[in-house]
C-alpha positions as a LaTeX table, in Angstrom:
\begin{tabular}{lrrr}
\hline
Residue & $x$ (\AA) & $y$ (\AA) & $z$ (\AA) \\
\hline
Met1 & $-0.02$ & $-0.06$ & $-0.04$ \\
Lys2 & 1.25 & 3.50 & $-0.81$ \\
Ile3 & 0.10 & 7.03 & 0.02 \\
Thr4 & $-1.12$ & 8.66 & $-3.27$ \\
Ser5 & $-2.77$ & 11.91 & $-2.24$ \\
Tyr6 & $-4.14$ & 14.07 & 0.56 \\
Glu7 & $-6.57$ & 17.00 & 1.09 \\
Thr8 & $-7.10$ & 19.50 & 3.98 \\
Phe9 & $-10.45$ & 21.03 & 4.94 \\
Ser10 & $-10.75$ & 24.11 & 7.20 \\
Val11 & $-14.31$ & 23.83 & 8.64 \\
Pro12 & $-16.28$ & 25.73 & 11.36 \\
Pro13 & $-16.20$ & 26.31 & 14.12 \\
Arg14 & $-12.33$ & 26.26 & 14.23 \\
Trp15 & $-11.08$ & 22.81 & 12.98 \\
Leu16 & $-8.90$ & 21.46 & 10.35 \\
Phe17 & $-9.41$ & 18.04 & 8.92 \\
Leu18 & $-7.00$ & 15.99 & 6.81 \\
Lys19 & $-7.82$ & 13.18 & 4.47 \\
Val20 & $-5.11$ & 10.79 & 3.21 \\
Glu21 & $-5.69$ & 8.57 & 0.27 \\
Thr22 & $-3.91$ & 5.27 & $-0.73$ \\
Asp23 & $-3.54$ & 3.29 & $-3.87$ \\
Glu24 & $-5.71$ & 0.51 & $-2.42$ \\
Gly25 & $-8.70$ & 2.75 & $-1.88$ \\
Val26 & $-8.32$ & 2.88 & 1.90 \\
Ser27 & $-8.37$ & 6.50 & 3.20 \\
Gly28 & $-7.69$ & 7.86 & 6.69 \\
Trp29 & $-8.72$ & 11.01 & 8.55 \\
Gly30 & $-6.82$ & 13.23 & 10.97 \\
Glu31 & $-7.31$ & 16.50 & 12.70 \\
Pro32 & $-4.17$ & 18.65 & 12.58 \\
Val33 & $-4.93$ & 22.11 & 14.03 \\
Ile34 & $-3.79$ & 24.85 & 16.50 \\
Glu35 & $-6.84$ & 26.79 & 17.39 \\
Gly36 & $-6.42$ & 30.32 & 15.87 \\
Arg37 & $-3.52$ & 29.17 & 13.70 \\
Ser38 & $-5.11$ & 26.62 & 11.48 \\
Ala39 & $-3.76$ & 28.13 & 8.20 \\
Thr40 & $-0.27$ & 27.99 & 9.57 \\
Val41 & $-0.65$ & 24.33 & 10.57 \\
Glu42 & $-2.28$ & 23.59 & 7.13 \\
Ala43 & 0.82 & 24.89 & 5.42 \\
Ala44 & 3.04 & 22.63 & 7.61 \\
Val45 & 0.72 & 19.63 & 6.82 \\
His46 & 1.26 & 20.21 & 3.07 \\
Glu47 & 4.99 & 20.53 & 3.48 \\
Leu48 & 5.20 & 17.18 & 5.51 \\
Met49 & 2.70 & 15.30 & 3.37 \\
Asp50 & 4.53 & 16.13 & 0.17 \\
Ser51 & 7.44 & 14.04 & 1.51 \\
Leu52 & 5.11 & 11.06 & 2.26 \\
Ile53 & 3.65 & 10.59 & $-1.21$ \\
Gly54 & 4.59 & 7.06 & $-2.25$ \\
Phe55 & 5.27 & 6.06 & 1.35 \\
Asp56 & 3.90 & 2.88 & 2.98 \\
Pro57 & 1.23 & 4.12 & 5.44 \\
Phe58 & 1.76 & 1.01 & 7.57 \\
Arg59 & 5.18 & 2.25 & 8.58 \\
Ile60 & 3.70 & 4.73 & 11.06 \\
Glu61 & 6.72 & 4.92 & 13.51 \\
Asp62 & 9.08 & 5.41 & 10.55 \\
Ala63 & 6.80 & 8.14 & 9.05 \\
Trp64 & 6.71 & 9.84 & 12.49 \\
Glu65 & 10.48 & 9.80 & 12.75 \\
Lys66 & 10.86 & 11.00 & 9.20 \\
Met67 & 8.61 & 13.98 & 9.79 \\
Tyr68 & 10.20 & 14.82 & 13.09 \\
Arg69 & 13.93 & 14.07 & 12.69 \\
Ser70 & 14.38 & 15.01 & 9.09 \\
Gly71 & 13.70 & 18.66 & 10.02 \\
Phe72 & 16.74 & 20.45 & 11.57 \\
Tyr73 & 14.17 & 22.64 & 13.58 \\
Arg74 & 11.87 & 20.50 & 15.54 \\
Gly75 & 8.94 & 20.65 & 18.01 \\
Gly76 & 6.65 & 23.49 & 18.84 \\
Pro77 & 2.86 & 23.81 & 18.35 \\
Ile78 & 2.78 & 24.20 & 14.50 \\
Leu79 & 5.05 & 21.34 & 13.53 \\
Met80 & 3.89 & 18.92 & 16.17 \\
Ser81 & 0.17 & 19.66 & 15.32 \\
Ala82 & 0.85 & 18.98 & 11.61 \\
Ile83 & 2.61 & 15.67 & 12.55 \\
Ala84 & $-0.24$ & 14.87 & 14.92 \\
Gly85 & $-3.05$ & 15.01 & 12.40 \\
Ile86 & $-1.01$ & 13.03 & 9.77 \\
Asp87 & $-0.21$ & 10.39 & 12.38 \\
Gln88 & $-3.91$ & 10.08 & 13.25 \\
Ala89 & $-4.69$ & 9.61 & 9.59 \\
Leu90 & $-2.09$ & 6.84 & 9.11 \\
Trp91 & $-3.39$ & 4.96 & 12.26 \\
Asp92 & $-6.91$ & 5.35 & 10.75 \\
Ile93 & $-5.72$ & 3.86 & 7.48 \\
Lys94 & $-3.94$ & 0.85 & 9.09 \\
Gly95 & $-6.88$ & 0.05 & 11.32 \\
Lys96 & $-9.33$ & 0.21 & 8.45 \\
Ala97 & $-7.06$ & $-1.99$ & 6.23 \\
Leu98 & $-6.67$ & $-4.63$ & 8.92 \\
Gly99 & $-10.32$ & $-4.43$ & 10.17 \\
Gln100 & $-9.30$ & $-3.52$ & 13.66 \\
Pro101 & $-9.83$ & $-0.46$ & 15.89 \\
Val102 & $-6.54$ & 1.36 & 16.59 \\
Tyr103 & $-6.43$ & 0.21 & 20.19 \\
Glu104 & $-6.15$ & $-3.37$ & 19.09 \\
Leu105 & $-3.05$ & $-2.49$ & 17.17 \\
Met106 & $-1.40$ & $-0.99$ & 20.28 \\
Gly107 & $-1.80$ & $-4.13$ & 22.46 \\
Gly108 & $-5.57$ & $-4.12$ & 23.15 \\
Ala109 & $-7.69$ & $-2.25$ & 25.58 \\
Val110 & $-7.33$ & $-2.04$ & 29.37 \\
Arg111 & $-10.79$ & $-0.42$ & 29.75 \\
Asp112 & $-14.14$ & $-0.48$ & 27.83 \\
Ala113 & $-15.16$ & 3.12 & 28.63 \\
Ile114 & $-13.81$ & 6.25 & 30.17 \\
Lys115 & $-15.24$ & 9.12 & 32.25 \\
Val116 & $-15.79$ & 12.41 & 30.45 \\
Tyr117 & $-16.36$ & 15.95 & 31.66 \\
Ser118 & $-18.25$ & 18.86 & 30.27 \\
Trp119 & $-17.38$ & 22.58 & 29.95 \\
Val120 & $-19.46$ & 25.25 & 31.67 \\
Gly121 & $-19.28$ & 28.98 & 31.98 \\
Gly122 & $-17.62$ & 30.24 & 28.84 \\
Asp123 & $-14.43$ & 32.39 & 28.49 \\
Arg124 & $-15.54$ & 34.85 & 31.11 \\
Pro125 & $-17.14$ & 32.34 & 33.48 \\
Ser126 & $-20.74$ & 33.10 & 34.66 \\
Asn127 & $-23.81$ & 31.20 & 35.81 \\
Val128 & $-21.64$ & 28.17 & 36.44 \\
Gly129 & $-23.77$ & 26.73 & 39.37 \\
Ala130 & $-26.96$ & 26.46 & 37.16 \\
Ala131 & $-24.95$ & 25.25 & 34.18 \\
Ala132 & $-23.17$ & 22.54 & 36.22 \\
Leu133 & $-26.44$ & 21.35 & 37.77 \\
Glu134 & $-27.85$ & 21.06 & 34.24 \\
Arg135 & $-24.93$ & 18.89 & 33.11 \\
Lys136 & $-25.40$ & 16.76 & 36.23 \\
Lys137 & $-29.03$ & 16.16 & 35.47 \\
Ile138 & $-28.22$ & 14.89 & 31.94 \\
Gly139 & $-25.64$ & 12.42 & 33.33 \\
Phe140 & $-22.30$ & 14.10 & 33.67 \\
Thr141 & $-20.42$ & 13.54 & 36.79 \\
Ala142 & $-17.79$ & 16.20 & 36.31 \\
Ile143 & $-17.36$ & 19.62 & 34.81 \\
Lys144 & $-14.55$ & 22.02 & 34.03 \\
Met145 & $-14.66$ & 25.79 & 34.08 \\
Asn146 & $-12.39$ & 28.69 & 33.46 \\
Ala147 & $-11.40$ & 30.16 & 36.77 \\
Thr148 & $-11.25$ & 33.84 & 36.05 \\
Glu149 & $-11.41$ & 36.53 & 33.45 \\
Glu150 & $-8.41$ & 38.84 & 32.91 \\
Leu151 & $-6.03$ & 38.75 & 35.98 \\
Gln152 & $-2.99$ & 40.87 & 36.29 \\
Met153 & 0.26 & 39.59 & 37.83 \\
Ile154 & $-0.84$ & 41.15 & 41.10 \\
Asp155 & $-4.61$ & 41.77 & 41.28 \\
Ser156 & $-7.45$ & 42.31 & 43.69 \\
Tyr157 & $-8.81$ & 39.95 & 46.33 \\
Glu158 & $-12.19$ & 40.90 & 44.94 \\
Lys159 & $-11.42$ & 38.84 & 41.84 \\
Val160 & $-10.16$ & 36.01 & 44.01 \\
Gln161 & $-13.46$ & 36.06 & 45.93 \\
Glu162 & $-15.33$ & 35.97 & 42.60 \\
Val163 & $-13.60$ & 32.77 & 41.69 \\
Val164 & $-14.27$ & 31.22 & 45.11 \\
Asp165 & $-17.93$ & 32.26 & 44.88 \\
Arg166 & $-18.27$ & 30.54 & 41.44 \\
Val167 & $-16.76$ & 27.30 & 42.67 \\
Lys168 & $-18.93$ & 27.42 & 45.77 \\
Ala169 & $-22.02$ & 27.80 & 43.63 \\
Ile170 & $-21.13$ & 24.61 & 41.78 \\
Arg171 & $-20.37$ & 22.64 & 44.98 \\
Asp172 & $-23.53$ & 23.89 & 46.54 \\
Ala173 & $-25.68$ & 23.06 & 43.48 \\
Cys174 & $-24.17$ & 19.66 & 42.66 \\
Gly175 & $-23.07$ & 18.21 & 46.00 \\
Pro176 & $-19.86$ & 17.02 & 47.58 \\
Asn177 & $-19.00$ & 14.20 & 45.20 \\
Phe178 & $-19.40$ & 16.01 & 41.84 \\
Gly179 & $-16.13$ & 16.52 & 40.01 \\
Ile180 & $-15.03$ & 20.16 & 39.55 \\
Ala181 & $-11.94$ & 21.06 & 37.56 \\
Val182 & $-10.82$ & 24.66 & 37.48 \\
Asp183 & $-8.77$ & 25.87 & 34.53 \\
Phe184 & $-6.47$ & 28.80 & 35.34 \\
His185 & $-5.76$ & 28.75 & 31.57 \\
Gly186 & $-2.38$ & 30.37 & 32.01 \\
Arg187 & $-4.23$ & 33.62 & 32.73 \\
Val188 & $-2.88$ & 33.59 & 36.26 \\
His189 & 0.73 & 34.43 & 37.10 \\
Lys190 & 2.51 & 32.87 & 40.01 \\
Pro191 & 1.76 & 35.50 & 42.67 \\
Met192 & $-2.00$ & 35.24 & 42.27 \\
Ala193 & $-1.94$ & 31.56 & 41.41 \\
Lys194 & $-0.59$ & 30.88 & 44.99 \\
Val195 & $-3.39$ & 32.87 & 46.41 \\
Leu196 & $-6.07$ & 31.20 & 44.25 \\
Ala197 & $-4.87$ & 27.66 & 44.84 \\
Lys198 & $-4.96$ & 28.15 & 48.59 \\
Ala199 & $-8.40$ & 29.85 & 48.57 \\
Leu200 & $-9.84$ & 26.93 & 46.48 \\
Glu201 & $-8.46$ & 24.24 & 48.88 \\
Pro202 & $-11.75$ & 23.74 & 50.83 \\
Tyr203 & $-13.84$ & 22.76 & 47.79 \\
Asn204 & $-12.12$ & 19.50 & 46.98 \\
Leu205 & $-11.41$ & 20.15 & 43.34 \\
Met206 & $-10.80$ & 17.27 & 40.85 \\
Phe207 & $-7.77$ & 19.31 & 39.70 \\
Ile208 & $-6.45$ & 22.77 & 39.04 \\
Glu209 & $-5.40$ & 23.20 & 35.35 \\
Glu210 & $-2.36$ & 25.17 & 34.12 \\
Pro211 & $-2.04$ & 27.20 & 37.26 \\
Val212 & 0.91 & 29.02 & 35.59 \\
Leu213 & 2.07 & 29.32 & 31.93 \\
Pro214 & 3.92 & 26.22 & 30.91 \\
Glu215 & 7.05 & 28.33 & 30.33 \\
Asn216 & 6.88 & 29.01 & 34.02 \\
Asn217 & 6.56 & 25.37 & 35.11 \\
Glu218 & 9.27 & 25.74 & 37.69 \\
Ala219 & 6.78 & 27.84 & 39.71 \\
Leu220 & 4.59 & 24.82 & 40.14 \\
Ser221 & 6.71 & 23.75 & 43.08 \\
Asp222 & 5.65 & 26.74 & 45.08 \\
Ile223 & 1.87 & 25.98 & 44.35 \\
Thr224 & 2.09 & 22.38 & 45.22 \\
His225 & 3.39 & 23.22 & 48.64 \\
Leu226 & 0.26 & 25.34 & 49.28 \\
Thr227 & $-2.41$ & 22.85 & 48.25 \\
Gln228 & $-3.35$ & 19.26 & 48.23 \\
Thr229 & $-5.38$ & 19.75 & 45.09 \\
Pro230 & $-3.99$ & 17.75 & 42.11 \\
Ile231 & $-2.14$ & 20.06 & 39.69 \\
Ala232 & $-2.77$ & 19.40 & 35.94 \\
Thr233 & $-0.76$ & 20.82 & 32.99 \\
Gly234 & 0.53 & 19.90 & 29.56 \\
Glu235 & $-1.90$ & 21.06 & 26.82 \\
Arg236 & 0.81 & 23.51 & 25.63 \\
Met237 & 3.61 & 21.01 & 25.68 \\
Phe238 & 4.31 & 19.11 & 22.52 \\
Thr239 & 6.90 & 16.31 & 22.85 \\
Arg240 & 8.08 & 13.70 & 25.30 \\
Trp241 & 11.23 & 15.94 & 25.69 \\
Asp242 & 8.99 & 18.85 & 26.77 \\
Phe243 & 7.48 & 16.58 & 29.49 \\
Lys244 & 10.69 & 15.12 & 30.66 \\
Lys245 & 11.69 & 17.99 & 32.94 \\
Leu246 & 8.14 & 18.23 & 34.33 \\
Phe247 & 8.19 & 14.59 & 35.41 \\
Glu248 & 11.67 & 14.90 & 36.90 \\
Ala249 & 10.56 & 17.90 & 38.96 \\
Gly250 & 7.65 & 15.97 & 40.29 \\
Asn251 & 5.23 & 19.02 & 40.43 \\
Ala252 & 2.39 & 17.66 & 38.21 \\
Asp253 & $-0.24$ & 15.13 & 39.21 \\
Val254 & $-2.13$ & 15.12 & 35.91 \\
Ile255 & $-0.79$ & 15.67 & 32.40 \\
Gln256 & $-2.99$ & 16.78 & 29.57 \\
Pro257 & $-1.16$ & 16.35 & 26.16 \\
Asp258 & $-3.36$ & 17.07 & 23.23 \\
Leu259 & $-3.64$ & 14.32 & 20.42 \\
Ser260 & $-3.96$ & 17.03 & 17.86 \\
His261 & $-1.04$ & 19.08 & 19.10 \\
Ala262 & 1.54 & 16.70 & 20.71 \\
Gly263 & 2.50 & 14.50 & 17.80 \\
Gly264 & $-0.67$ & 12.44 & 17.60 \\
Ile265 & $-1.33$ & 8.85 & 18.72 \\
Thr266 & 2.27 & 7.76 & 18.40 \\
Glu267 & 3.73 & 10.40 & 20.63 \\
Cys268 & 1.01 & 10.79 & 23.17 \\
Lys269 & 1.02 & 7.03 & 23.82 \\
Lys270 & 4.72 & 7.39 & 24.70 \\
Ile271 & 4.22 & 10.50 & 26.85 \\
Ala272 & 1.49 & 8.63 & 28.77 \\
Ser273 & 3.79 & 5.68 & 29.39 \\
Met274 & 6.47 & 8.07 & 30.71 \\
Ala275 & 3.83 & 9.61 & 33.04 \\
Glu276 & 2.88 & 6.14 & 34.36 \\
Ala277 & 6.54 & 5.54 & 35.39 \\
Tyr278 & 6.30 & 8.75 & 37.59 \\
Asp279 & 2.81 & 7.77 & 39.00 \\
Val280 & 1.24 & 10.65 & 37.12 \\
Ala281 & $-2.36$ & 10.51 & 35.79 \\
Val282 & $-3.36$ & 11.35 & 32.27 \\
Ala283 & $-6.41$ & 13.39 & 31.09 \\
Phe284 & $-5.99$ & 14.10 & 27.37 \\
His285 & $-6.84$ & 17.60 & 26.27 \\
Cys286 & $-9.53$ & 17.81 & 23.54 \\
Pro287 & $-11.72$ & 20.86 & 23.05 \\
Leu288 & $-11.75$ & 19.93 & 19.33 \\
Gly289 & $-13.64$ & 17.91 & 16.74 \\
Pro290 & $-14.76$ & 14.34 & 16.36 \\
Ile291 & $-11.67$ & 12.90 & 14.77 \\
Ala292 & $-9.42$ & 14.31 & 17.51 \\
Leu293 & $-11.82$ & 12.91 & 20.18 \\
Ala294 & $-11.93$ & 9.45 & 18.47 \\
Ala295 & $-8.07$ & 9.40 & 18.48 \\
Cys296 & $-8.07$ & 10.25 & 22.15 \\
Leu297 & $-10.45$ & 7.45 & 23.01 \\
Gln298 & $-8.35$ & 4.94 & 21.13 \\
Val299 & $-5.32$ & 5.83 & 23.22 \\
Asp300 & $-7.39$ & 6.09 & 26.38 \\
Ala301 & $-8.30$ & 2.42 & 25.87 \\
Thr302 & $-4.68$ & 1.41 & 26.16 \\
Val303 & $-3.33$ & 3.82 & 28.87 \\
Tyr304 & $-3.76$ & 2.47 & 32.45 \\
Asn305 & $-3.19$ & 5.88 & 33.98 \\
Ala306 & $-5.86$ & 7.74 & 31.91 \\
Phe307 & $-8.80$ & 8.58 & 34.21 \\
Ile308 & $-10.98$ & 11.23 & 32.38 \\
Gln309 & $-11.40$ & 12.61 & 28.89 \\
Glu310 & $-12.15$ & 16.14 & 27.82 \\
Gln311 & $-14.78$ & 16.56 & 25.00 \\
Ser312 & $-16.25$ & 19.53 & 23.30 \\
Leu313 & $-19.96$ & 18.80 & 22.98 \\
Gly314 & $-21.74$ & 22.12 & 23.67 \\
Ile315 & $-18.47$ & 23.97 & 24.44 \\
His316 & $-18.71$ & 27.73 & 24.05 \\
Tyr317 & $-16.56$ & 27.78 & 21.00 \\
Asn318 & $-18.88$ & 25.57 & 19.06 \\
Ala319 & $-21.37$ & 28.30 & 18.11 \\
Thr320 & $-21.75$ & 27.29 & 14.42 \\
Asn321 & $-21.06$ & 23.64 & 14.33 \\
Asp322 & $-20.74$ & 21.02 & 17.11 \\
Leu323 & $-18.96$ & 17.80 & 17.87 \\
Leu324 & $-21.43$ & 15.47 & 16.19 \\
Asp325 & $-22.20$ & 17.37 & 12.97 \\
Tyr326 & $-19.37$ & 15.99 & 10.76 \\
Ile327 & $-19.83$ & 12.28 & 11.41 \\
Lys328 & $-22.41$ & 9.70 & 10.18 \\
Asn329 & $-22.20$ & 7.63 & 13.43 \\
Pro330 & $-22.71$ & 10.09 & 16.29 \\
Glu331 & $-23.85$ & 7.26 & 18.49 \\
Ile332 & $-20.21$ & 6.36 & 19.20 \\
Phe333 & $-20.04$ & 9.40 & 21.41 \\
Glu334 & $-23.15$ & 8.60 & 23.44 \\
Tyr335 & $-22.45$ & 9.56 & 27.04 \\
Lys336 & $-24.05$ & 7.43 & 29.72 \\
Asp337 & $-23.61$ & 7.87 & 33.41 \\
Gly338 & $-20.78$ & 10.27 & 32.75 \\
Met339 & $-18.87$ & 7.77 & 30.68 \\
Val340 & $-18.28$ & 7.07 & 26.97 \\
Ser341 & $-17.55$ & 3.76 & 25.39 \\
Ile342 & $-14.33$ & 3.21 & 23.45 \\
Pro343 & $-15.22$ & 3.17 & 19.58 \\
Ser344 & $-14.76$ & $-0.42$ & 18.23 \\
Leu345 & $-15.09$ & 0.22 & 14.57 \\
Pro346 & $-11.98$ & $-0.29$ & 12.40 \\
Gly347 & $-9.53$ & 2.58 & 12.50 \\
Leu348 & $-10.31$ & 5.59 & 14.73 \\
Gly349 & $-14.02$ & 4.48 & 14.65 \\
Val350 & $-15.53$ & 7.61 & 13.16 \\
Glu351 & $-17.33$ & 7.67 & 9.75 \\
Val352 & $-16.69$ & 11.17 & 8.48 \\
Asn353 & $-19.46$ & 12.87 & 6.63 \\
Glu354 & $-17.26$ & 13.89 & 3.69 \\
Glu355 & $-20.05$ & 15.54 & 1.83 \\
Leu356 & $-20.76$ & 17.94 & 4.65 \\
Val357 & $-17.07$ & 18.50 & 5.22 \\
Arg358 & $-16.59$ & 19.58 & 1.66 \\
Glu359 & $-19.61$ & 21.83 & 1.85 \\
Lys360 & $-18.53$ & 23.53 & 5.00 \\
Ala361 & $-14.99$ & 23.93 & 3.86 \\
Lys362 & $-16.30$ & 26.46 & 1.34 \\
Glu363 & $-17.18$ & 28.78 & 4.11 \\
Asn364 & $-14.79$ & 31.39 & 5.44 \\
Thr365 & $-13.52$ & 29.81 & 8.64 \\
Asn366 & $-10.92$ & 32.15 & 10.16 \\
Trp367 & $-11.29$ & 31.73 & 13.93 \\
His368 & $-8.82$ & 33.52 & 16.17 \\
Asn369 & $-8.81$ & 33.81 & 19.89 \\
Pro370 & $-9.89$ & 37.10 & 21.31 \\
Val371 & $-7.30$ & 39.77 & 22.27 \\
Trp372 & $-7.87$ & 40.99 & 25.87 \\
Arg373 & $-6.42$ & 43.96 & 27.58 \\
His374 & $-6.23$ & 45.01 & 31.19 \\
Glu375 & $-7.72$ & 48.40 & 32.33 \\
Asp376 & $-4.21$ & 49.92 & 32.02 \\
Gly377 & $-4.06$ & 48.91 & 28.32 \\
Thr378 & $-1.57$ & 46.08 & 28.63 \\
Ile379 & $-2.26$ & 42.80 & 26.82 \\
Ala380 & $-3.95$ & 40.23 & 29.05 \\
Glu381 & $-3.40$ & 36.39 & 28.89 \\
Trp382 & $-6.32$ & 34.66 & 27.22 \\
\hline
\end{tabular}
């Protein structure tokens, strides 16, 4: 079997899909994207795919090494996201050709289903108590919310209290055993992250996510000394080499590599195995589309230390199209009792609605994250 051609499709709300064709009529799909930089990633996909025309798609590890090591400049969000989507598509091809779900090609499943959580509150969180209760009523057992709006390096205790009040509203509405994850989203710098982490301690959070920007991960040691709440990070880390120092420092309890950003199935499986050796849990990051989620679930099936999966159904970014729109078998993402079953169809397990993908790709999809400013005019972390 040889790779013969490929196509990319930029579709709303903010996703990029890749289709890879072979000379035996088996095609595979991937989702290579950086939210807000999809055109840049798309260019990288084309550069990398041009070197794979005529390549055997079964040689996934070799293809990964070729894409990564044949470039003198490596890593980073753009290149690793391009590699990620291509890697997903190759696994999809191999699974379909062999008539097996991807997890069977990686040693088989250790679980049949995994817990999922839902987003509430939006970019500037509000009405989170009512939203969380609504999610609980439809079967979710955990949610995640952004902690705060703009926050300067040293900010007011009024804003700290607002965060506490929002978390308290969820705890009061949903009870003591409902899972609450609070995403600091890199909006919080070390001085205020210490204050917030300690203030949220009484609410028994599932985890605090990205309490500081990943380039400041050394500050995690200060935060872990102030709270027993598990610390999660990793959505903006892109290779096993990025994660190496984090594991060695021992300051993370949960890692969150993204299957569409961190080198795909091949790399994220390795990162998860590294985490297991350090007794660190895995919660793959995925606020993206159905191909990315399917790829996550295939790896979740094989990763002992995975405990929960992010998914984007109803997330605030999906204003124009949502998770289930682009697939013909939406039942594979049916959530029951806060869990989702691992897709068992060959390949990634999703049947892409190619006709709709092609139609939507004609629209002008040019999503960029908002630019926020503080009251003094300085740029705020989003």
